[in-house]
C-alpha positions as CSV (number, residue, x, y, z in Angstrom):
1,M,66.2,37.0,8.2
2,E,64.7,34.4,10.7
3,L,61.8,36.8,10.9
4,R,61.2,36.6,7.2
5,K,61.6,32.7,7.0
6,T,59.0,32.5,9.8
7,K,56.6,34.8,7.9
8,L,57.0,32.6,4.8
9,F,56.6,29.5,6.6
10,L,53.3,30.9,8.2
11,C,52.1,32.0,4.8
12,A,52.9,28.4,3.3
13,L,51.0,26.7,6.2
14,L,47.9,29.1,5.8
15,S,48.0,28.5,1.9
16,L,48.1,24.7,2.5
17,F,45.2,25.1,4.9
18,F,43.1,27.0,2.6
19,L,44.0,24.6,-0.1
20,I,42.8,21.5,2.0
21,L,39.5,23.5,3.1
22,F,38.7,24.2,-0.5
23,Q,39.2,20.6,-1.5
24,N,37.0,19.4,1.2
25,C,34.3,21.8,0.4
26,T,34.7,20.9,-3.3
27,S,34.6,17.2,-2.2
28,K,31.4,17.7,-0.2
29,S,29.7,19.6,-2.9
30,S,30.5,16.8,-5.4
31,D,29.2,14.2,-3.0
32,T,26.0,16.0,-2.5
33,V,25.3,15.9,-6.3
34,S,26.4,12.2,-6.7
35,N,24.8,10.9,-3.5
36,P,21.0,11.2,-3.9
37,E,20.3,10.4,-0.2
38,T,21.6,13.7,0.9
39,P,18.9,16.4,1.3
40,Q,20.5,18.8,-1.1
41,G,20.8,16.2,-4.0
42,C,17.5,14.4,-3.5
43,T,16.3,14.1,-7.1
44,T,15.3,10.6,-7.4
45,L,12.3,8.5,-6.1
46,A,14.7,6.3,-4.1
47,C,15.3,9.2,-1.6
48,S,12.2,11.4,-2.1
49,T,9.7,8.6,-1.2
50,S,9.4,7.3,2.4
51,K,7.9,4.0,3.4
52,F,4.7,4.4,1.5
53,S,3.9,6.7,-1.4
54,L,1.4,7.5,-4.0
55,L,2.8,8.0,-7.6
56,V,1.4,9.0,-10.9
57,G,2.8,8.3,-14.4
58,D,2.1,7.4,-17.9
59,L,0.8,4.1,-18.8
60,D,4.1,2.7,-19.8
61,G,5.7,3.5,-16.4
62,S,7.5,6.6,-17.6
63,N,7.3,10.2,-16.2
64,L,6.6,9.2,-12.6
65,S,6.0,12.0,-10.0
66,L,5.4,11.8,-6.4
67,V,1.8,12.9,-5.2
68,R,2.0,11.9,-1.4
69,T,4.4,10.1,0.7
70,S,4.2,8.8,4.3
71,T,6.7,7.4,6.8
72,Y,4.2,4.9,8.3
73,Q,0.8,5.2,6.7
74,E,-0.2,2.9,3.8
75,M,-2.5,4.2,1.0
76,T,-4.4,1.8,-1.1
77,H,-7.3,1.8,-3.6
78,P,-6.2,5.2,-5.3
79,R,-8.7,6.3,-7.9
80,V,-9.3,9.3,-10.0
81,S,-12.1,11.8,-9.6
82,N,-14.3,12.5,-12.6
83,D,-12.8,15.9,-13.1
84,K,-9.4,14.4,-13.2
85,N,-8.2,16.7,-10.5
86,W,-8.3,14.5,-7.2
87,I,-7.3,11.1,-6.1
88,A,-9.4,9.4,-3.5
89,Y,-7.6,6.7,-1.5
90,T,-7.8,4.4,1.6
91,A,-5.7,5.4,4.5
92,Y,-4.8,3.1,7.4
93,N,-4.5,4.2,11.2
94,D,-4.0,1.1,13.2
95,L,-0.3,0.5,14.0
96,D,1.3,-2.9,13.9
97,S,4.2,-4.0,16.0
98,D,6.7,-2.7,13.3
99,G,5.3,0.8,13.5
100,C,3.4,0.3,10.2
101,A,-0.3,1.4,9.9
102,S,-0.9,-1.0,6.8
103,L,-3.2,-3.3,5.2
104,H,-1.5,-6.3,7.3
105,Q,-3.6,-5.0,10.3
106,G,-6.8,-5.2,8.3
107,Y,-9.2,-2.6,7.3
108,L,-10.4,-1.5,10.8
109,N,-10.3,2.2,11.6
110,T,-9.6,3.2,7.9
111,E,-10.7,6.5,6.4
112,I,-11.2,7.9,3.0
113,R,-9.1,10.8,2.0
114,A,-8.6,12.8,-1.3
115,I,-5.5,14.6,-2.6
116,Q,-5.1,16.5,-5.7
117,I,-2.9,14.8,-8.5
118,S,-0.5,17.9,-8.1
119,G,0.1,16.6,-4.5
120,G,-1.8,19.4,-2.9
121,G,-4.9,19.8,-0.8
122,D,-4.8,16.5,1.1
123,K,-7.9,16.2,3.0
124,R,-10.3,13.8,4.8
125,I,-13.7,12.9,3.3
126,I,-14.9,10.0,5.4
127,A,-13.4,10.1,8.9
128,P,-12.1,6.9,10.5
129,V,-14.4,5.1,13.3
130,A,-12.6,2.8,15.7
131,G,-13.4,-0.9,14.7
132,Q,-14.9,0.1,11.6
133,F,-14.2,-0.1,7.8
134,N,-14.2,2.9,5.6
135,S,-12.6,2.0,2.4
136,N,-12.7,1.0,-1.1
137,S,-14.0,4.1,-2.8
138,Y,-15.0,4.2,-6.5
139,W,-16.2,7.1,-8.4
140,I,-19.7,6.8,-10.2
141,G,-20.0,8.0,-13.6
142,T,-19.4,11.5,-14.5
143,T,-20.2,13.2,-11.3
144,N,-18.3,13.6,-8.0
145,E,-20.3,10.8,-6.4
146,F,-18.7,7.7,-5.0
147,S,-19.5,4.4,-3.4
148,Y,-17.6,2.8,-0.7
149,L,-17.6,0.0,2.1
150,S,-18.3,0.9,5.6
151,G,-19.1,-0.9,8.9
152,P,-17.9,-3.5,11.3
153,V,-16.7,-6.5,9.8
154,T,-19.9,-8.5,11.0
155,A,-22.2,-5.9,9.4
156,L,-20.5,-4.3,6.2
157,K,-22.6,-2.3,4.1
158,F,-22.4,-0.1,0.8
159,F,-22.8,3.6,0.9
160,R,-22.8,6.4,-1.8
161,A,-21.8,10.0,-1.1
162,T,-21.3,13.3,-3.1
163,V,-18.6,15.9,-2.7
164,D,-18.1,19.2,-4.3
165,A,-15.1,20.1,-6.6
166,S,-13.1,20.7,-3.6
167,M,-13.9,17.3,-2.1
168,N,-16.0,18.6,0.7
169,L,-18.9,16.2,1.6
170,I,-22.2,17.7,0.4
171,S,-24.7,14.8,0.6
172,G,-24.9,11.4,2.0
173,P,-23.8,8.9,3.1
174,T,-26.8,7.0,1.7
175,Q,-27.0,3.2,1.9
176,I,-27.0,1.3,-1.3
177,P,-29.3,-1.6,-0.8
178,V,-28.1,-5.3,-0.6
179,P,-30.1,-8.4,0.0
180,G,-30.0,-9.2,3.8
181,T,-28.8,-12.7,3.2
182,I,-25.6,-11.5,1.6
183,V,-22.4,-10.2,3.4
184,P,-20.9,-7.9,0.9
185,M,-17.3,-6.6,0.3
186,D,-15.1,-4.7,-2.4
187,P,-17.9,-2.8,-4.4
188,A,-17.2,-1.4,-7.8
189,T,-19.8,0.7,-9.5
190,H,-20.6,1.1,-13.1
191,A,-23.1,4.1,-13.9
192,A,-23.1,3.5,-17.6
193,T,-25.2,0.3,-16.9
194,N,-26.5,1.3,-13.5
195,K,-24.6,-1.7,-12.0
196,I,-22.6,-2.3,-9.0
197,V,-20.5,-5.6,-8.7
198,Y,-19.2,-7.1,-5.5
199,P,-18.1,-10.3,-3.8
200,G,-20.3,-11.5,-1.0
201,L,-20.9,-14.5,1.2
202,Y,-24.2,-16.3,1.3
203,N,-25.4,-19.3,3.0
204,P,-27.0,-22.2,0.8
205,G,-27.2,-24.5,3.7
206,G,-24.5,-26.3,5.5
207,G,-21.9,-23.4,5.2
208,Y,-21.1,-20.2,3.5
209,V,-20.0,-20.0,-0.1
210,K,-18.5,-16.8,-1.7
211,S,-19.8,-15.5,-5.0
212,I,-19.4,-12.5,-7.3
213,F,-22.8,-10.6,-7.4
214,L,-24.1,-8.0,-9.9
215,M,-27.0,-6.1,-9.3
216,N,-28.6,-2.5,-10.0
217,L,-26.8,0.2,-8.3
218,S,-29.8,2.3,-7.6
219,D,-32.1,-0.1,-5.9
220,G,-30.4,-3.5,-5.5
221,G,-32.6,-5.2,-8.1
222,N,-31.8,-7.8,-10.9
223,L,-29.3,-9.6,-8.6
224,V,-27.2,-12.1,-10.4
225,G,-24.6,-14.4,-9.2
226,L,-21.8,-14.3,-11.8
227,S,-19.4,-16.8,-10.1
228,I,-19.3,-19.3,-7.0
229,G,-16.0,-20.1,-5.4
230,R,-14.9,-23.5,-6.3
231,D,-11.8,-25.5,-7.0
232,H,-10.3,-26.8,-10.2
233,A,-12.6,-29.7,-10.2
234,G,-15.5,-27.3,-10.2
235,T,-16.6,-28.2,-6.7
236,P,-18.0,-25.3,-4.5
237,I,-15.9,-24.5,-1.7
238,I,-17.7,-24.3,1.7
239,C,-16.4,-22.2,4.5
240,N,-17.4,-20.7,7.8
241,S,-19.0,-17.3,8.3
242,T,-15.9,-15.3,7.1
243,C,-14.3,-17.4,4.4
244,S,-11.0,-15.5,5.4
245,N,-9.4,-14.1,2.3
246,I,-9.9,-17.2,-0.1
247,M,-11.8,-17.2,-3.2
248,E,-13.5,-14.4,-5.0
249,N,-12.5,-10.8,-4.5
250,D,-12.1,-7.3,-6.3
251,P,-14.3,-7.7,-9.3
252,K,-14.4,-4.9,-11.8
253,I,-16.9,-4.3,-14.7
254,S,-15.4,-3.5,-18.3
255,P,-16.1,-0.1,-19.7
256,D,-18.8,-1.5,-22.0
257,G,-20.4,-3.5,-19.2
258,T,-20.2,-6.9,-21.0
259,K,-17.4,-8.6,-18.7
260,V,-16.4,-8.8,-15.1
261,A,-12.6,-9.4,-14.0
262,F,-12.0,-10.6,-10.5
263,M,-9.3,-12.5,-8.6
264,R,-9.9,-16.0,-7.0
265,Q,-7.7,-18.0,-4.6
266,V,-8.6,-21.5,-3.3
267,P,-7.0,-23.3,-0.2
268,N,-3.2,-23.9,-0.8
269,S,-3.5,-27.6,-0.3
270,G,-3.3,-30.7,-2.5
271,T,-3.4,-30.9,-6.3
272,N,-6.2,-28.1,-6.4
273,G,-4.0,-25.4,-4.4
274,F,-3.0,-22.3,-6.2
275,G,-2.5,-18.6,-5.5
276,W,-4.4,-15.7,-6.6
277,H,-5.4,-15.9,-10.3
278,I,-7.5,-13.3,-12.4
279,F,-10.8,-14.7,-14.0
280,V,-13.0,-13.1,-16.5
281,V,-16.7,-14.0,-16.8
282,P,-19.2,-12.7,-19.3
283,V,-22.3,-10.8,-17.8
284,A,-24.6,-12.6,-20.2
285,S,-23.1,-16.0,-19.2
286,P,-22.8,-16.5,-15.3
287,Q,-20.7,-19.2,-13.8
288,S,-18.5,-19.5,-17.2
289,E,-15.7,-17.7,-15.9
290,V,-12.2,-18.3,-17.3
291,D,-8.9,-18.4,-15.6
292,I,-6.7,-16.0,-17.6
293,S,-3.6,-16.4,-15.5
294,Y,-3.3,-20.3,-15.4
295,S,-1.4,-20.5,-18.7
296,H,1.4,-18.2,-17.1
297,L,1.2,-19.1,-13.5
298,G,0.1,-22.6,-13.4
299,S,-0.6,-24.1,-10.0
300,D,2.5,-22.3,-8.5
301,V,1.2,-20.9,-5.2
302,L,4.3,-18.5,-4.8
303,K,3.2,-16.6,-7.9
304,N,-0.1,-14.4,-7.9
305,D,-2.1,-12.1,-10.2
306,V,-4.3,-9.6,-8.2
307,L,-6.2,-6.4,-8.4
308,P,-7.4,-6.4,-11.9
309,E,-8.6,-3.0,-13.3
310,W,-9.7,-2.4,-17.0
311,I,-7.7,-0.1,-19.3
312,D,-10.3,-0.7,-22.1
313,N,-12.8,-3.2,-23.2
314,R,-10.0,-5.7,-24.0
315,T,-7.0,-4.9,-21.8
316,L,-6.4,-5.3,-18.0
317,I,-3.8,-3.8,-15.7
318,F,-2.9,-5.7,-12.5
319,S,-0.4,-6.4,-9.9
320,T,1.7,-9.4,-9.3
321,I,3.0,-10.8,-6.0
322,E,5.9,-13.2,-5.6
323,I,6.1,-15.0,-2.3
324,S,9.2,-16.5,-0.7
325,G,9.4,-18.0,2.9
326,G,5.8,-17.1,3.6
327,A,6.5,-13.3,2.8
328,E,5.8,-11.2,-0.2
329,T,9.1,-10.4,-1.8
330,M,8.1,-8.7,-5.1
331,K,5.1,-6.7,-6.4
332,N,5.2,-5.7,-10.0
333,V,2.7,-4.4,-12.5
334,Y,1.7,-6.0,-15.8
335,T,-0.9,-5.6,-18.6
336,M,-2.6,-8.4,-20.6
337,K,-5.7,-9.0,-22.8
338,S,-8.9,-10.3,-21.4
339,D,-8.1,-13.8,-22.9
340,G,-4.9,-13.9,-21.1
341,S,-2.7,-13.1,-24.1
342,Q,0.0,-10.4,-24.6
343,R,1.1,-10.5,-20.9
344,T,3.5,-7.5,-20.8
345,K,5.5,-6.2,-17.7
346,I,5.4,-2.4,-17.1
347,S,8.9,-0.8,-16.6
348,L,9.1,0.9,-13.3
349,P,12.0,1.7,-10.9
350,T,13.4,-1.0,-8.7
351,G,13.4,-0.8,-5.0
352,F,9.7,-0.7,-4.5
353,R,6.7,-3.0,-4.1
354,Y,3.9,-1.9,-6.3
355,S,0.4,-2.9,-5.2
356,D,-2.7,-1.1,-6.3
357,V,-2.7,0.4,-9.9
358,F,-5.5,2.4,-11.3
359,P,-5.7,3.4,-15.0
360,F,-7.2,6.7,-16.2
361,A,-7.3,9.1,-19.0
362,D,-6.2,12.8,-18.1
363,A,-8.1,15.8,-19.3
364,S,-6.2,15.6,-22.7
365,G,-7.1,12.0,-23.2
366,K,-3.7,10.6,-22.4
367,K,-3.5,7.2,-20.6
368,R,-1.9,7.3,-17.1
369,I,-1.6,5.3,-14.0
370,I,-1.8,5.8,-10.2
371,L,0.5,3.5,-8.1
372,S,0.2,2.6,-4.4
373,V,4.0,2.1,-3.6
374,E,6.1,0.6,-0.7
375,K,9.8,1.2,-0.4
376,I,11.7,-2.2,0.1
377,D,13.3,-2.5,3.5
378,A,12.3,1.1,4.5
379,V,11.4,1.3,8.4
380,C,8.4,2.7,9.4
381,K,8.5,5.9,11.7
382,P,5.0,6.9,13.1
């Protein structure tokens, strides 16, 4: 009788043990599904992305997918090749004290890479060189030719190069001529009109002035100064040989070649101080640029519109930056018309800073975007 009781007790104990084990396994399985941070349940951008990522999606911010992610290396200036299969981008290699290789360290030791929109075939096109820029690639026309910025900071030059359908370099680099009196930056080409636009420094006497220049892509001829860095009173701003990051940057020619959008910042002091704003200037009417951000941002130096790109001849897409305590806190994406109207925020997932955005039409003609993304509060892990 005692033996039978003992057996029953042991059976009950074993049953209870297996019941607890089963419940624990069920709980773990449920947690895996509900907690996207676990490897088995990683189905959201919040866990599939690392510190820096490239995303592709529809123009309205929907249907986002991951192209490339990195635990430490920032990727900027993403632009789609003319066959719609590849994304060329700038990658950074110099590590900061936080373990990030990012734009905060500047453009030295950068390289130009390309990756398929599907996420495969990531490869180097232009190799990094210590102490030198290799960045800002921009596709030319309907070929697999691109322009880019290269050289040490004191001797920057424009180059053009051609790759095959697999992004192997087949010709170039060939230098694009720029007048020797100008220090150029941030080139953007426009093959339909044989033009290239860029910000550059020139010395009119007594100091440097920054301007937006337009010239022939092929030979550097027909040089036009579209704007001059100046304050709200219209006074040109004279600076030293670098002009730091102030005034004109990132100009882009509209698809029909009639307008140029660019970003401008003046020194953040006095009544003329304001952050980055987007301006539009007609090619046929130089130095008549209009601040299309001012009606929305005013003189608030903590709000900035940056990095404009043309969706079509009347519509721009761009990033915004909000600053708090001297640090960037938010980067979002907006569209607006070239007169500053119809300003609309694109709905994107929270938890990320969205910087460079590039619009394109895929092979079917559908409007899409590529985004350069940083996950907020993520730590760099080289």
